C-alpha positions in Angstrom: 57.9 87.0 -37.2 54.7 84.9 -36.9 54.4 81.9 -39.2 51.0 81.2 -40.8 48.9 78.2 -39.2 49.5 75.0 -41.0 46.1 73.5 -41.9 45.6 70.1 -40.5 45.1 68.5 -43.8 48.6 69.6 -45.1 50.2 67.8 -42.2 49.2 64.6 -43.6 49.7 65.4 -47.3 52.9 63.7 -47.4 51.9 60.6 -46.1 49.1 60.5 -48.4 50.7 61.3 -51.3 53.5 58.7 -50.7 50.6 56.0 -49.7 48.8 56.9 -53.1 51.8 56.4 -55.0 52.8 53.0 -53.2 49.1 51.9 -53.8 49.0 53.2 -57.5 52.3 51.0 -58.1 50.9 48.0 -56.5 47.8 47.7 -59.0 48.0 44.2 -60.4 48.0 43.2 -64.4 44.9 42.4 -65.8 42.5 44.0 -63.3 39.6 44.4 -65.6 37.9 41.2 -67.4 34.6 41.8 -69.6 33.3 38.5 -69.3 30.0 38.6 -71.7 28.4 40.6 -74.0 25.2 40.7 -76.7 25.6 43.7 -79.2 22.8 44.0 -81.6 21.2 46.4 -84.1 17.7 45.7 -85.6 14.9 46.9 -87.7 11.7 45.2 -88.4 8.5 46.0 -90.2 5.7 43.9 -88.8 3.1 45.1 -91.0 5.1 43.3 -93.7 7.2 41.1 -91.9 10.3 42.8 -93.3 13.5 42.7 -91.1 17.2 42.7 -91.0 19.5 42.3 -88.0 23.4 42.0 -86.9 24.6 41.4 -83.7 27.7 39.4 -82.0 28.0 37.5 -78.5 31.7 37.0 -79.2 33.5 39.2 -76.7 37.0 40.6 -78.7 39.3 43.3 -77.6 39.4 45.4 -79.3 35.9 45.4 -81.1 36.0 48.0 -83.8 33.0 46.9 -85.9 30.0 48.7 -87.6 26.7 47.1 -87.7 24.3 48.1 -90.6 20.6 47.1 -91.1 18.2 48.0 -93.5 14.8 47.7 -95.0 12.8 49.7 -97.7 11.4 52.2 -95.2 14.3 52.8 -93.1 17.8 51.5 -91.7 19.9 51.7 -88.9 24.0 52.1 -88.2 25.5 51.5 -85.1 29.3 51.8 -84.4 31.2 50.1 -81.7 35.0 51.2 -80.7 35.5 48.7 -77.2 38.5 48.0 -75.8 40.5 47.6 -72.5 43.7 46.7 -71.0 45.5 46.1 -67.7 43.7 48.7 -65.5 41.4 50.8 -67.9 39.0 50.4 -70.6 37.0 52.5 -73.0 33.6 51.6 -74.6 32.0 53.8 -77.2 28.8 52.8 -79.1 27.5 55.4 -81.5 24.3 55.1 -83.7 22.0 56.4 -86.5 18.3 55.5 -86.8 16.2 56.8 -89.5 12.4 55.4 -90.5 9.6 56.4 -93.0 6.2 56.5 -91.4 4.2 54.7 -94.5 0.4 54.2 -94.1 -0.6 50.8 -92.4 3.2 50.1 -91.5 4.3 49.7 -88.0 8.3 49.2 -87.5 11.0 49.8 -85.3 15.0 50.4 -85.5 16.8 49.6 -82.5 20.4 49.2 -81.1 20.5 47.5 -78.0 23.1 45.7 -75.8 24.5 44.0 -72.6 28.0 44.1 -71.5 29.3 42.2 -68.0 32.4 42.6 -66.5 34.4 42.6 -63.3 37.4 43.6 -61.7 39.7 42.6 -58.8 40.1 46.4 -57.8 37.7 49.0 -57.3 36.5 50.5 -60.6 35.5 54.2 -61.6 33.3 54.4 -64.1 32.3 57.4 -66.0 29.8 57.2 -68.2 27.4 59.6 -70.7 24.7 58.7 -73.0 22.2 60.6 -75.2 19.7 60.1 -77.9 18.3 63.0 -80.0 15.2 62.5 -82.2 13.0 64.2 -84.7 9.8 62.9 -85.8 7.9 59.7 -85.0 8.7 58.2 -81.9 11.9 57.7 -79.7 12.5 55.5 -76.9 15.5 55.5 -74.9 13.8 52.5 -73.4 16.6 51.7 -70.8 20.0 52.4 -70.0 20.9 50.5 -66.5 24.5 50.0 -64.8 23.5 47.2 -62.2 25.8 45.2 -59.9 25.0 41.8 -60.0 26.6 40.2 -57.1 24.5 41.7 -54.4 20.7 40.5 -53.6 18.8 42.1 -54.5 21.0 43.6 -57.1 21.9 47.3 -56.9 20.9 49.8 -59.5 23.8 52.4 -59.9 21.6 53.8 -63.0 18.2 53.0 -64.0 17.3 55.4 -66.9 14.3 55.5 -69.5 12.5 58.0 -71.5 10.0 57.9 -74.6 8.9 60.8 -76.5 7.9 62.0 -80.0 4.6 62.5 -81.7 4.1 58.6 -81.3 4.0 58.7 -77.8 2.0 62.4 -77.8 5.1 64.2 -77.2 7.0 67.2 -79.0 8.3 66.3 -82.4 12.1 66.7 -81.5 13.9 66.4 -78.5 17.1 64.7 -76.6 17.3 62.4 -73.8 20.8 62.2 -71.7 22.0 61.2 -68.5 25.5 60.3 -67.0 27.1 58.5 -64.4 30.3 59.0 -62.2 30.7 56.1 -59.6 33.2 53.8 -57.9 32.2 50.1 -58.5 33.5 47.9 -55.5 36.2 45.3 -56.4 35.2 41.2 -57.1 31.6 42.3 -57.8 29.9 41.6 -61.4 28.4 44.5 -63.3 26.0 45.0 -66.0 25.5 47.7 -68.6 22.6 47.6 -70.7 21.2 49.8 -73.2 18.2 50.2 -75.6 17.8 52.9 -78.2 14.6 52.7 -80.4 13.0 54.7 -83.1 9.5 53.3 -83.8 6.5 54.3 -86.0 2.6 53.0 -85.1 1.2 53.1 -88.6 0.5 56.6 -88.5 0.9 57.3 -92.1 2.2 60.8 -91.6 4.5 60.1 -94.7 7.1 61.9 -92.3 10.7 60.7 -91.9 11.8 60.4 -88.3 15.5 60.3 -87.4 17.5 60.0 -84.5 21.2 59.9 -83.4 23.0 59.2 -80.2 25.2 57.0 -78.1 26.7 55.6 -75.1 30.4 56.4 -73.9 32.0 55.0 -70.7 35.6 54.6 -69.0 36.6 52.5 -66.7 39.7 52.8 -64.4 41.0 50.8 -61.7 41.4 52.6 -58.4 43.9 51.0 -55.8 41.6 50.1 -52.8 44.4 51.2 -50.1 44.1 54.5 -51.8 40.7 55.1 -51.1 41.1 53.6 -47.6 43.8 56.0 -46.9 42.2 59.1 -48.2 39.1 58.6 -45.7 41.6 57.8 -42.8 43.4 61.3 -43.2 40.0 63.3 -43.5 38.7 61.4 -40.3 41.8 61.9 -38.2 42.2 65.7 -39.0 38.5 66.2 -38.2 39.0 64.3 -34.8 42.5 66.2 -34.1 40.5 69.5 -35.0 37.8 68.7 -32.9 40.0 67.9 -29.6 41.3 71.3 -30.1 
């Protein structure tokens, strides 16, 4: 009885699994560090000078805080659930915005922030973000994921959109983006975001609303596991080519 040929990769599966296990067990504690952040929610009516803001630049772990701002023609709420441990972290930001388009009033409500972090191991980042608006003008004006260590700085994500009647666009819509990437060890990274709903003194008497948010996770990846995986693939390919 003839046996089925064994695949090239299966011959190396045991060494690969063993190495991955050893790499995983060798992860050092406190891999991820959040070095700085600025988190803010604000609303302003330039016609009357009325405004309100709330924010922080003090890094806390965990950070489970809601920022709320309001003036007579609108309001904004931003909920933060940010925490990280030895080799993983979760960063959730949910928001809702509302503005009344009053004649002669030009106003905006905004949720924005910057988070800077690093790790002594490579990091898997898994990110998603969206902003759904109705009426008035919406700006998902920026969402950046940047490697600050290299020069020039490298953008893993550089996203920005505008929409709504204020920008001569559709009265409603959704902006959305995602990112899944491996970030190198011992580099400094910046995640920055800006969600804005605004009027331009249109006087339509419409009430514009928007909701959305940003969510990303960080997971430390053993550097030797990544190298071993590609080495096994290269070895299998080379042997297949020789035969």
